[in-house]
Every structure is written in structure tokens, then in C-alpha cells.
C-alpha positions as CSV (number, residue, x, y, z in Angstrom):
1,M,52.0,129.9,72.7
2,N,52.8,126.2,72.4
3,K,50.7,124.2,74.7
4,R,52.7,122.4,77.4
5,T,52.1,118.7,78.0
6,K,50.6,117.6,81.3
7,T,53.9,116.1,82.3
8,E,55.7,119.4,81.7
9,I,53.1,121.2,83.7
10,K,53.4,118.7,86.5
11,N,57.2,118.9,86.6
12,S,57.2,122.7,86.5
13,G,54.3,123.2,88.8
14,A,52.7,125.6,86.4
15,T,48.9,125.9,87.0
16,F,47.5,128.8,85.1
17,T,44.8,130.7,86.9
18,P,41.4,130.8,85.3
19,E,40.1,134.4,84.7
20,G,37.1,134.0,87.0
21,L,39.3,132.8,89.9
22,A,41.9,135.6,89.2
23,Q,39.1,138.2,89.4
24,F,37.7,136.7,92.6
25,V,41.1,136.7,94.4
26,A,41.8,140.3,93.2
27,Q,38.4,141.5,94.5
28,R,39.0,139.7,97.9
29,I,42.3,141.5,98.2
30,F,40.7,144.8,97.2
31,D,38.0,144.4,99.9
32,S,40.6,143.8,102.5
33,S,43.1,146.5,101.5
34,E,43.6,150.1,102.8
35,H,43.5,151.8,99.4
36,I,46.5,153.9,98.6
37,S,47.7,155.7,95.5
38,Q,50.1,153.8,93.2
39,P,50.3,150.5,95.2
40,V,53.0,148.1,94.3
41,I,51.3,144.8,93.3
42,L,53.6,141.8,93.0
43,D,53.1,138.4,91.4
44,P,56.3,136.3,92.1
45,A,55.4,133.6,89.6
46,C,53.3,135.5,87.1
47,G,53.2,133.1,84.2
48,T,51.2,134.7,81.4
49,G,50.0,137.5,83.7
50,S,46.3,136.6,84.4
51,L,46.6,137.6,88.1
52,L,48.4,140.8,87.4
53,Q,45.7,141.7,84.8
54,A,43.0,141.0,87.3
55,A,44.7,143.1,89.9
56,L,45.1,145.9,87.4
57,S,41.4,145.9,86.6
58,T,40.4,145.9,90.2
59,F,42.8,148.6,91.4
60,K,42.9,150.7,88.2
61,Q,41.5,153.8,89.9
62,Y,44.6,153.8,92.2
63,S,47.2,153.6,89.4
64,P,49.0,150.5,90.6
65,H,52.5,149.6,89.6
66,L,52.8,145.9,88.6
67,V,55.8,143.8,89.3
68,G,56.1,140.2,87.9
69,Y,58.7,137.5,88.1
70,D,58.9,134.2,86.1
71,T,61.6,131.9,84.9
72,D,59.9,131.2,81.6
73,R,60.7,133.8,78.9
74,E,57.8,132.7,76.7
75,Y,55.2,133.2,79.5
76,L,56.7,136.6,80.3
77,S,56.4,137.7,76.6
78,I,52.8,136.9,76.6
79,A,52.2,138.7,79.9
80,E,54.0,141.8,78.6
81,S,51.9,141.9,75.4
82,C,48.7,141.7,77.4
83,I,49.7,144.3,80.1
84,K,51.5,147.0,78.1
85,N,48.3,147.9,76.2
86,R,46.6,148.7,79.6
87,T,49.4,150.4,81.6
88,L,52.9,151.6,81.3
89,S,53.6,151.2,85.0
90,F,54.9,147.7,85.2
91,E,58.1,145.7,85.3
92,L,58.6,142.0,84.4
93,H,61.7,140.1,85.5
94,N,63.0,136.9,83.9
95,Q,64.3,135.6,87.2
96,D,63.6,133.0,89.9
97,F,61.9,135.0,92.7
98,L,63.3,132.6,95.3
99,D,66.8,133.8,94.5
100,L,65.8,137.0,96.4
101,Y,64.8,135.2,99.6
102,E,67.9,135.9,101.6
103,E,67.9,139.6,100.7
104,Y,64.3,140.0,101.8
105,R,64.7,137.8,104.9
106,D,67.9,139.6,106.1
107,G,66.3,143.0,105.6
108,L,68.4,144.1,102.7
109,F,65.2,145.1,100.9
110,D,63.6,146.9,103.9
111,N,63.2,150.1,101.8
112,N,59.5,150.4,101.2
113,S,60.1,151.3,97.5
114,V,61.2,147.7,96.8
115,K,58.6,145.9,98.9
116,A,55.1,145.2,97.8
117,D,51.8,146.7,99.2
118,I,49.9,143.8,97.7
119,I,50.9,140.3,96.6
120,I,48.6,138.2,94.3
121,A,50.0,134.8,93.4
122,N,49.5,131.3,92.3
123,P,53.0,129.9,92.9
124,P,54.0,126.5,91.4
125,Y,53.0,123.3,93.1
126,V,55.7,120.7,92.9
127,R,56.0,118.0,95.6
128,T,59.2,116.6,97.0
129,Q,59.2,113.5,94.8
130,N,59.0,115.6,91.6
131,L,61.5,118.2,92.8
132,G,64.2,115.6,93.2
133,A,65.9,114.8,96.4
134,E,68.9,117.1,96.0
135,R,66.8,120.2,95.2
136,A,64.2,119.4,97.9
137,Q,67.0,119.0,100.5
138,K,68.6,122.3,99.4
139,L,65.3,124.2,99.6
140,A,64.5,122.6,103.0
141,Q,67.8,123.9,104.4
142,Q,67.6,127.3,102.8
143,F,64.1,127.9,104.0
144,N,64.2,126.0,107.3
145,L,61.5,123.6,106.3
146,S,61.1,120.0,107.5
147,G,59.4,116.9,106.2
148,R,58.0,116.6,102.8
149,I,57.9,120.0,101.2
150,D,56.2,121.5,98.2
151,L,57.7,124.3,96.1
152,Y,54.9,126.7,97.2
153,F,56.2,126.4,100.8
154,P,59.4,128.5,100.1
155,F,57.4,130.8,97.9
156,L,55.1,131.5,100.8
157,K,58.1,132.4,103.0
158,C,59.8,134.6,100.4
159,M,56.5,136.4,99.6
160,T,56.0,137.1,103.2
161,Y,59.3,138.9,103.6
162,A,58.7,140.8,100.3
163,L,55.4,142.3,101.7
164,K,55.2,145.5,103.6
165,E,53.9,145.5,107.2
166,G,50.1,145.9,106.8
167,G,50.2,144.7,103.2
168,I,47.7,142.2,101.9
169,I,48.5,138.8,100.3
170,G,46.0,136.8,98.3
171,V,47.6,133.5,97.2
172,I,46.3,130.3,95.6
173,T,48.1,127.1,96.7
174,S,47.5,123.4,97.1
175,N,45.2,122.8,100.1
176,R,47.6,120.1,101.4
177,Y,49.3,122.4,104.0
178,L,45.9,122.8,105.8
179,S,45.8,119.2,106.9
180,T,49.1,117.4,106.5
181,K,51.9,116.9,109.0
182,S,54.4,118.3,106.5
183,G,52.3,121.5,106.4
184,A,52.8,122.2,110.2
185,S,55.8,124.4,109.7
186,I,54.0,126.5,107.1
187,R,50.9,126.8,109.3
188,S,53.0,128.0,112.2
189,F,54.9,130.4,109.9
190,L,51.6,131.9,108.6
191,L,50.2,132.3,112.1
192,N,53.3,134.1,113.2
193,N,53.4,136.5,110.3
194,F,49.8,137.3,109.3
195,E,46.5,138.3,110.5
196,I,44.7,135.6,108.6
197,I,41.6,137.2,107.0
198,E,40.1,134.3,105.2
199,I,40.8,130.8,103.9
200,I,38.7,129.1,101.2
201,D,39.3,125.4,100.5
202,L,38.3,124.8,96.9
203,G,38.7,121.0,97.2
204,D,37.8,119.0,94.1
205,T,36.1,121.8,92.2
206,K,38.5,121.1,89.3
207,L,39.2,124.8,88.5
208,F,42.6,123.9,87.1
209,D,43.5,121.5,84.3
210,A,46.2,120.0,86.5
211,A,45.2,117.5,89.3
212,V,45.4,120.1,92.1
213,L,43.1,120.6,95.0
214,P,43.5,124.4,95.6
215,A,42.9,126.7,98.5
216,I,42.9,130.5,98.7
217,F,44.7,132.3,101.5
218,I,44.0,136.0,102.3
219,G,46.1,137.6,105.0
220,R,47.4,140.9,106.3
221,R,51.1,141.1,107.2
222,R,51.3,141.4,111.0
223,H,54.3,140.0,112.8
224,N,53.6,137.8,115.9
225,R,49.9,138.7,116.1
226,A,47.9,136.4,118.3
227,Q,44.8,135.1,116.6
228,A,42.1,132.7,117.8
229,S,40.3,132.0,114.5
230,C,39.5,133.2,111.0
231,V,36.6,133.1,108.6
232,A,36.8,130.0,106.3
233,S,34.7,128.0,103.8
234,K,35.2,124.9,101.7
235,I,33.6,123.6,98.5
236,Y,33.6,120.0,97.5
237,E,31.6,117.8,95.1
238,A,28.7,116.1,96.7
239,A,26.2,113.4,96.1
240,E,22.5,114.2,95.5
241,S,20.5,114.4,98.7
242,I,17.1,112.8,99.2
243,S,16.2,115.3,102.0
244,E,17.8,118.5,100.6
245,S,17.0,120.3,97.4
246,P,20.0,122.1,95.8
247,T,20.2,125.8,95.1
248,I,20.9,126.4,91.4
249,A,24.1,128.4,90.6
250,N,25.3,129.6,87.2
251,S,29.0,128.8,87.8
252,I,31.4,127.5,90.4
253,Y,32.6,131.1,90.9
254,D,29.1,132.1,92.2
255,L,29.8,129.7,95.1
256,L,33.1,131.3,96.1
257,S,31.2,134.3,97.5
258,E,28.4,132.2,99.0
259,S,28.2,132.9,102.8
260,N,25.5,130.4,103.3
261,G,26.4,126.7,103.5
262,G,24.3,124.1,101.7
263,L,23.9,122.0,98.6
264,Y,24.4,123.7,95.2
265,Q,24.0,122.6,91.6
266,V,26.2,123.9,88.8
267,G,25.2,122.2,85.5
268,N,25.0,118.5,86.3
269,T,27.4,118.7,89.3
270,M,26.5,119.0,92.9
271,Y,28.6,120.9,95.4
272,R,28.5,121.1,99.2
273,V,29.5,124.6,100.5
274,D,30.4,124.7,104.2
275,S,30.9,128.1,105.8
276,G,32.4,128.5,109.3
277,R,35.8,129.2,110.8
278,I,39.2,127.7,111.5
279,C,40.3,127.7,115.1
280,F,44.1,128.1,115.5
281,E,45.7,125.9,118.2
282,N,49.1,124.6,119.0
283,S,51.0,127.0,116.8
284,G,49.9,125.2,113.7
285,K,50.8,121.7,114.8
286,E,47.3,120.4,114.4
287,P,45.4,120.4,111.0
288,W,43.4,123.5,110.2
289,T,39.8,122.3,109.9
290,I,36.8,124.3,108.9
291,T,33.9,124.0,111.3
292,S,30.7,125.8,112.3
293,N,29.4,126.5,115.8
294,S,27.1,123.5,115.6
295,D,30.0,121.4,114.4
296,D,32.2,122.5,117.3
297,T,29.4,121.5,119.8
298,W,29.0,118.1,118.1
299,L,32.8,117.5,118.2
300,E,33.0,118.5,121.9
301,T,30.2,116.1,122.7
302,I,32.2,113.3,121.0
303,R,35.3,114.2,122.9
304,S,33.6,114.4,126.2
305,N,32.4,110.8,125.8
306,T,35.7,109.5,124.7
307,G,37.4,106.7,126.7
308,F,40.6,106.5,124.7
309,Y,42.1,107.4,121.3
310,V,43.4,104.7,119.0
311,G,46.9,106.0,119.2
312,D,46.9,105.8,123.0
313,V,46.8,101.9,122.9
314,F,47.8,100.8,119.4
315,K,50.4,101.6,116.9
316,V,48.9,102.2,113.4
317,R,51.3,100.7,110.9
318,V,51.7,101.1,107.2
319,G,52.0,97.9,105.1
320,I,55.1,96.5,103.6
321,K,57.2,98.8,101.3
322,S,59.7,97.3,98.8
323,C,60.7,100.2,96.6
324,A,60.6,97.5,93.9
325,D,57.0,96.3,93.7
326,N,57.5,94.9,90.2
327,V,59.9,92.4,91.8
328,F,58.3,91.6,95.1
329,L,54.6,91.9,94.2
330,N,54.5,90.0,91.0
331,P,50.8,89.4,90.2
332,R,51.5,86.3,88.0
333,W,54.0,84.2,89.9
334,E,52.7,81.1,88.0
335,D,54.1,82.4,84.8
336,E,57.7,82.7,86.2
337,P,60.1,80.0,85.0
338,S,61.8,80.2,88.4
339,M,58.8,80.6,90.7
340,P,60.1,81.2,94.3
341,E,59.6,78.6,96.9
342,D,56.2,78.5,98.7
343,D,57.9,79.3,102.1
344,L,58.7,82.8,100.7
345,L,55.4,83.6,99.1
346,R,52.8,85.1,101.4
347,T,49.2,86.1,100.9
348,L,49.0,89.8,100.4
349,I,46.0,92.0,101.4
350,S,45.9,95.1,99.1
351,Q,43.5,98.0,99.0
352,E,41.6,96.5,96.1
353,N,40.8,93.3,98.2
354,I,39.1,95.2,101.0
355,V,35.4,95.8,101.6
356,R,33.9,97.1,104.7
357,W,34.1,94.4,107.4
358,G,35.8,91.8,105.2
359,C,38.5,90.9,102.7
360,N,38.1,89.1,99.3
361,Y,40.8,86.5,99.8
362,S,40.2,84.8,96.5
363,Q,41.5,87.9,94.7
364,C,44.5,88.4,96.9
365,S,47.9,88.0,95.2
366,K,51.1,86.8,96.8
367,A,54.2,88.7,97.8
368,L,57.8,87.5,97.9
369,Y,58.6,88.0,101.6
370,P,62.1,87.0,102.5
371,H,61.7,87.8,106.2
372,Y,60.9,85.8,109.3
373,S,60.7,86.2,113.0
374,E,63.5,85.0,115.3
375,S,62.9,85.3,119.0
376,G,60.2,87.9,118.2
377,K,62.6,90.0,116.1
378,K,62.8,90.6,112.4
379,A,65.3,88.4,110.5
380,V,66.0,87.7,106.8
381,Y,66.3,84.3,105.2
382,D,69.6,83.3,103.6
383,I,68.5,83.5,100.0
384,S,71.2,81.1,98.8
385,K,69.2,78.3,100.5
386,Y,66.2,79.0,98.3
387,P,67.6,78.4,94.8
388,K,64.4,79.3,92.9
389,A,63.9,82.5,94.7
390,H,67.6,83.3,94.4
391,K,67.5,82.8,90.6
392,Y,64.4,84.9,90.3
393,L,65.8,87.8,92.4
394,K,69.1,87.7,90.5
395,K,67.3,88.8,87.4
396,Y,66.6,92.1,89.1
397,Y,70.0,92.4,90.9
398,A,70.8,95.8,89.3
399,Q,67.5,97.3,90.2
400,L,67.6,95.9,93.8
401,T,71.1,97.0,94.5
402,A,70.3,100.5,93.1
403,R,68.2,101.0,96.3
404,K,71.0,103.1,97.8
405,Y,69.1,103.8,101.1
406,L,68.9,100.0,101.8
407,M,72.4,99.2,100.7
408,E,73.9,102.1,102.7
409,A,72.0,100.8,105.8
410,G,74.0,97.5,105.5
411,R,70.9,95.5,104.6
412,N,70.8,92.5,102.2
413,W,70.2,93.5,98.6
414,Y,67.1,91.3,98.4
415,E,65.3,92.6,101.5
416,L,62.1,94.7,101.6
417,W,62.7,98.3,102.6
418,V,59.9,98.1,105.2
419,P,59.0,94.5,106.0
420,Q,57.5,95.4,109.4
421,N,57.9,92.8,112.2
422,P,57.2,89.3,110.8
423,A,56.1,88.1,114.2
424,L,53.0,90.3,114.2
425,W,51.3,88.9,111.0
426,Q,50.0,85.9,112.9
427,Y,47.8,88.0,115.2
428,P,44.3,89.3,114.5
429,K,44.4,92.7,112.9
430,I,42.3,95.4,111.3
431,V,43.3,96.4,107.8
432,F,42.2,99.5,105.8
433,P,43.2,101.2,102.6
434,D,45.2,104.4,102.7
435,I,42.7,106.2,100.4
436,S,39.0,105.4,100.1
437,V,35.6,107.1,99.4
438,S,34.1,105.5,102.5
439,P,35.5,103.7,105.5
440,R,36.7,100.1,104.7
441,F,38.0,98.7,107.9
442,C,38.2,94.9,107.7
443,F,39.1,92.2,110.2
444,D,41.8,89.6,109.3
445,D,43.1,86.7,111.3
446,S,44.5,84.7,108.4
447,G,48.1,85.6,108.9
448,A,48.2,87.5,105.6
449,I,50.7,90.3,105.2
450,V,49.6,93.9,104.2
451,N,50.5,95.9,101.2
452,G,52.0,99.4,101.5
453,N,48.8,101.0,100.1
454,C,47.0,99.9,103.4
455,Y,47.4,100.4,107.1
456,W,46.9,97.9,109.9
457,I,46.4,97.6,113.6
458,V,47.2,94.4,115.4
459,A,45.9,93.0,118.7
460,Q,48.2,90.6,120.8
461,T,46.0,90.1,123.9
462,D,42.3,89.4,124.6
463,E,41.8,92.9,125.9
464,E,43.4,94.4,122.8
465,L,41.2,92.1,120.6
466,N,38.1,93.6,122.2
467,R,39.4,97.1,121.7
468,L,40.2,96.1,118.1
469,Y,36.5,95.0,117.5
470,L,35.4,98.3,119.0
471,I,37.7,100.3,116.7
472,E,36.4,98.4,113.7
473,G,32.8,99.1,114.6
474,V,33.3,102.8,115.3
475,A,35.7,103.4,112.4
476,N,33.2,102.0,109.9
477,S,30.3,104.1,111.2
478,P,28.8,107.3,109.6
479,L,29.6,109.1,112.9
480,M,33.3,108.5,112.4
481,E,33.0,109.6,108.7
482,R,31.7,112.9,109.9
483,Y,34.3,113.2,112.7
484,H,37.1,112.4,110.2
485,D,35.9,115.1,107.8
486,L,35.5,117.8,110.5
487,S,38.7,117.0,112.3
488,F,41.1,116.4,109.5
489,N,39.8,118.2,106.4
490,N,41.6,115.8,104.0
491,K,39.3,114.9,101.2
492,L,40.8,114.4,97.7
493,Y,39.0,114.2,94.4
494,S,35.5,112.7,94.2
495,G,35.0,112.5,97.9
496,R,38.0,110.2,98.6
497,R,39.5,110.4,102.0
498,R,43.0,109.8,103.3
499,Y,43.2,107.2,106.0
500,L,46.7,107.7,107.3
501,T,48.4,107.0,110.7
502,Q,48.3,110.6,111.7
503,Y,44.5,110.6,111.4
504,I,43.5,107.1,112.5
505,A,45.7,107.4,115.7
506,K,43.5,110.3,116.7
507,Y,40.1,108.5,116.3
508,P,38.2,108.7,119.6
509,M,36.7,105.6,121.0
510,P,34.0,105.3,123.8
511,P,35.1,103.6,127.1
512,L,35.5,99.9,126.7
513,D,33.1,99.2,129.6
514,N,30.4,101.4,128.2
515,P,27.2,99.2,127.7
516,A,26.9,100.5,124.1
517,S,30.6,99.6,123.5
518,I,30.0,96.1,124.9
519,R,27.1,95.7,122.4
520,I,29.2,97.1,119.5
521,I,31.9,94.5,120.2
522,S,29.4,91.7,120.3
523,L,27.9,92.8,117.0
524,V,31.2,93.3,115.3
525,K,32.2,89.7,116.2
526,Q,29.1,88.5,114.5
527,I,29.4,90.7,111.3
528,N,33.0,89.5,110.9
529,T,31.8,85.9,110.5
530,I,29.1,86.4,107.8
531,S,29.1,87.2,104.1
532,D,25.3,87.5,103.4
533,P,24.8,91.2,102.3
534,H,21.3,91.4,103.9
535,Q,22.6,90.1,107.2
536,I,25.5,92.5,107.1
537,A,23.2,95.4,106.4
538,V,21.0,94.6,109.4
539,L,23.9,94.2,111.8
540,E,25.6,97.3,110.4
541,K,22.5,99.5,111.0
542,E,22.4,98.2,114.6
543,I,26.2,98.8,115.2
544,N,25.7,102.4,113.9
545,Q,22.9,103.1,116.4
546,Y,25.0,101.9,119.3
547,V,28.0,104.0,118.1
548,Y,25.8,107.2,118.3
549,Q,24.5,106.1,121.7
550,A,28.0,105.4,123.0
551,F,29.1,109.0,122.2
552,G,25.8,110.6,123.4
553,V,24.7,112.1,120.0
554,T,21.9,111.4,117.6
555,A,22.1,110.5,114.0
556,L,21.7,113.4,111.5
């Protein structure tokens, strides 16, 4: 077989299942199944057949009948050559499995002979931006999905209707649906249609060549079955621990069956295994997070000592969005023959400029920002009155007018798509990057604008300013790092976390008049004015102590 390029794999969503992972999923399905003679085992995106082969090995004594679908003839040819030497009871279809959705959904395939007893699958992962707007919209309408969808969302729905009542599904997908807002509809769908047996978040274990953070879902088809929780575990890369010696494991696959949490070493890599459960609330609206009993107790203590949540009193905003960063965020304005007028160039805080507590202003670039505030509302400059900027922007006229969403909204061709309210930049604010290994919440009162790879919270009154200092202190603490991980389950590769509006708005804060809160505010005011690393470290340690005290818990 010709090797596909990474771009081809990304665009098609093909992520071939390693043999060890295929065998693990097949065994998990076997352990959860009611063993029957000649079960129909379906893989709706079988590729070269690794999952079907694993299922055949595991269920061989029950003489399974294998059914596979794939749109790639070359992959199917390889699958057939591997399977036919081991069994004659199989059928492979060169067809898009999703084309069968309406028949399965509407009950046209209710005959048990055409429904599966077992589904084992690793459907393609292709996010909205790679699907293309037209296909994404069509899939969303056909499968009743909302928000940003991934191709595995419709596969999950179609597979569900193709599975017999009481049948078992074992599916490998991206783990994004566990924690994102766009995954809420799928979480709700799975809760309504399955007894969820187990979920394993494989995190950044790098089991696939593609940049995918996978998760395994094991479920039994049960319609509208109430369920409070399920067994769950997660495996992520971890740093070495001074206080904890790792258990040595031969391979990453040894960790998949590990019921005991802890630190493990595979070769030169450390992994943290956390075993617990997922509690299901609000019909899937909230993220599915994996916690133990001790984690639940700790979280409840935090919540019982909460005075307010960030989203109760502040709007968490994303930075500016241009949809033409090469035009508006030029890093070398001084090289431009027609450098825009100073009035339109604003200091830009970007994620690479931010450290915890502060911003490296000397490395900040400038953004062309053709907006201003008029009576507290957003307005846009008449670019014809700024000849240099007008000449510069005219060079990119074709690119800028191709932003159809902006033009169709009746906006000026040279505007930013999301400029935010220009009146707010003058106020004190906290700025933080959208993705970071550790919290980096910094204070800014320079009037700078914020890039779209960051978020910001602005204070317009003295009381709001004190709350802002409190948020900065708590958000930068180890306590909130742990709360974030337990509550939102959103780590990426190498320990990087997402810091998005939907998470930060749910950060708990102690009451403003709590003595520990008052002390945190005072210390944060001090730390925002100094640059000496030693002084910052001393103050940071004290802030962290008061954060634990404010929430009534002790440091780990």
C-alpha cells in the first residue's frame, strides 16, 4: 500500500488503529458481551481491517460474521486479503456507511439480520474547518447536530441505530466530545441511547501517528436508560515526581487495563493514570470529567466555600479576530513603504508576550486597528482620511473583500471581523492565553488591545477591580490548576490546557470579604508592580497559601 501523506490523513480523518489498541478494545467488548453464536460484528469505517481482525481473534470460538464498510477501495483490498485467509464469513462494502443513516434511523433496517450484535470502530476524525462549510452544514442538518461538529459525531449516531438492542459498541474517537460545548449534543445522545459501561481518555499517549487525543467508549444499547455514573480512567504524560516513585510498565497498553491510579514509566516517558468515574448531570450539557471519591469531596469543599463564579460578574472575552492576520497583525510595520498612521496602530498583547502576573511589553507587536469608541459604542474610522493606511490596505483589497461574512453583514471592507468594544481597552484587565501548560493570567492597565489567541476580563469600577485582583490571584494558583483539570478534563498534548470562556467563566472565587480574599487582593496588587523573580516567587507562595485558606482546603 502507498503511504498516505499527513495532509491526506488529516483531510480524510483516517487514523489507523495500532494492533495493541485494537486487541484491547476487542477484549473489552468481549468482556461486556453476552456471548452468542455467530454474532454480527460491524466496523463502519474498517480501513485495512485491523479492528475486524482483532474482533475475529477474540470472538473466534463463536464463529462471528464480519461486516465492514469503507470508501477507500485500496484499504478494503488490503482488509480482504488479511481476513479471507482466516474466515469465509465476512462481507466488505465499498460504500459510505453514513449513507445508510436514514434507513437505520427510520426503522427500515429493524430486521435483526441486518443489524449488528457488536460494533467495533475507529471512525474518521475530521473537524468542521477541514470538512468544509457546505458539507459540515449538510451533516449538521441531516444528523440534527449543532455547533462545531466532527465527522465522528454522525458516525456515532449512525452506528447507534445500526446496533441491536442490548448490543455492545466499542469505539475509539477523539476525546474532544467529553469536554467541549460542541460535544454536548453527542453526550446527551449517548446518555439517552446507551448504558455506558466504560470510558477511557487516552489523552496525549500518542498511540496514533496523527495528532489525535483519543478516547475509548464502551456501551450497551439501551434506550432512555437513566444512569448516574460509569467507570472511567484517563492516561496523560506526566512530569517526574520528587515524592512519588513510578511503577515500571512494559508498554502503554499495560496501562490501559490498570485499575490503580498513579505514576507509571514506559521507557523514558512518565504517565499519570487516574481511575475513577464520570458522573452524568444535566443530560450531557456539562463536560464529562473523571474524578475519584476523594476528588469529589475536594471539589465539593471548594464549591461550598465559593462566593461567586467569574461568569456571574464578568464577561470573559476573546481577543480581536481579523480573519486576515497577515494584513492587520504585520510584525514588521517599519518595513512597509506605506506604514499606516500611528493613530491606527495599537500595541497588541499576544500569547507569546504573557508570563504569569505580567506582560513583556518590549516584545509586543502592533496591530492595525481601524476602530474607535463613539459615545461608548464601537465605530470605524473613515479610512480615506488616513492615506497611508488606505494605501496599505488597498494592496490587500481582494483578500479583505473575500471575507464574505463581513461583507454580507454590511460592514466596511477594511474592518476587523471581531474588534470588540474599543471603549473597554482603556480599563484595567486580566489577559491570558487560550492554550498554556500552566496558568498565565497577567494584569494590564496600559490600554493595549488583545490578540485572538488570548482572552481577557475587564474591570470598570473599583469593586470590579478588587474582584479582578482576586481572580488573578486564584486563577494563577496550584489550587485552580487542579480544579481546572478535575472539572473540565481538557488537556492537550504535553500537559497544555485550554483556557476558554466556557471554562474560565466557571472558575469559583471565595467571597470578596473573606479575610483570606482581602489578603490575596493586597498581595496581587504588590506582585503586579514588581519584576524581580525572587520577590515574585516569595509573594506567589504567600498568595497560594491564602488561596487554599480561602477555600478551606490544604495543599497537596
